[in-house]
N, C-alpha and C positions, 0 to 999 in steps of 0.2 A: 487695184490688183485684187486679185482672184483670194477668195479665202477658204481653207477646207479646214473641217474638221478633223481633230484624232485621238484617239483613248483605247488605252488597252488594259488590261490586267497588269499583275505583277510578272507573269511568264510573256509577257510583251513589251512591259516598259522598255527594253535596253534595243531593242528594235525599233518600238517607237519614237524615241529618242534621238538613233539615227536617222531615222527617216524623217523628223522635223529639220535638221543641219540639210539634209538633200533635198527637200521642199524649199526652204528656204534659198538654197541655192539656183535654184528654178525660178523665184521671185515669186515665189506663193506664199501667203501669207497663212500663216497656220494658229487656230484655238483650240489650243490641248484644254480636253474636260476629263483629266487623269488617266489612271493613276501617277503619282506624284513621284514613286519610288518604287524597288520590289520589293517592299513588303507585301506580307500576303494578305491578296484581298478579293471581294464576289468580281467578278466580270457582270454580272447582268446588271450590276448600278451602273456603269460606264458606259455600257450599252445602249440599254434604257435611254440614258438622257442624252447620247448622237443621236439614235435611230429617233427619238422624238421632235428635236430641233431640225432633224428633216423629213420628219413627215407634218411639221407643222411650216414646212417652208421657208424656215430661217435661215436654212441655207442650202446649197443645194449639193454638196456631197461629202460624204465623209469616209474615213479610215478606222476600220477596227484590229485591234490586234491582242490575241490570245495563244494560249500554248498550241492546239490544234485548228483553231478558226470556227470551230461548230457550234460551238456554245454561244458566241457571239451572234454568228446568222439567224440561231433561232430567234436570238433575243429581237434582232434588229427586224427579221420580218413579220414580227408581230405587229409592225405598226402599217396603217395606210400609207402606200405612196410611198414605203420605203422597198429596194430591189434590192437586197444585200447579196454579193455575190461572194463566196470564199473560192480565191484563186490562188492554185499552187504552182504555173506556171504561167506565160507571157499568152500564149493562144488563148487559154482561161479568161483573160482581165481581158485581151479583146473583143471575145465573141462575149464576155457580159458587156460588153458597153455596145459593138454593136448591132446584137439580137435581144439583150434584155434592157438597156436604157440604166444599168444597176446605175445608182446612184452613192450606194457603200461599200466600197473594197473592203476585205476582210482576207487579215493575212494571219496564217500560222507559224508563229515564231519556230515550232520546234519542225516544221518543215519547209521552210524557207531562211535562206541567212540573209545578212544587209544587203551583196549586192545583188543579189536574186531578186528579191524586195523592191530594191529601186528600178530595176527592170522593169516586173510588174507594174510598179505604180506608173512608171514613165507612161507606156503602153496604155495603162486604163483611163488616165489623164487625157492622153491627146488622141484617143479614139471617139468619135463620134458616134452616135445612133443610124442605123442604117435607115429606117423606116420600112415606109414594104409594107411587105407581107407583116414586119416584126411588130409595126403599130397595131396592124387588128389583135396580135395574138396581147398586146399590152392591154388594149379597150376589155381583152375580156378577164383579165385579171382583176382590172376595177371593177368591173362585174362583181366578180365573185369576192370580191373584199366587201362591196355594197349588199352582197344578199348576206354575208355574214354577219354584218355590223360591225366592220373595222374602218 
């Protein structure tokens, strides 16, 4: 069974809980890295935890949720090998996988409701990396990561 990581801050907690149920219906195992309530907390803690596990290749994919998605994207993309994509619609989710081979989907709970988030997640999970000219671009990203020591 496929396992996916998921994490959020307090602003993304309700959407995270809903997506966990949706993923379970899709027969996908979920490892919830927190937060576990809607009490105020700091998103970098949860984004870093998830991104580190992706970076170390302990897991292949993850989903991060906060109010805007911006903070989680900033934190996650600091880790080598993490390609976190903030997606507010289905086309962005599709292209993030086809062109960028994104391995972390970032959602902003202030911009997507649960039904839209479910559609985005479904497309993101079911879209494959296109390879071809996009592989060349990912290889350039890897060279940049090595150059700057990430």
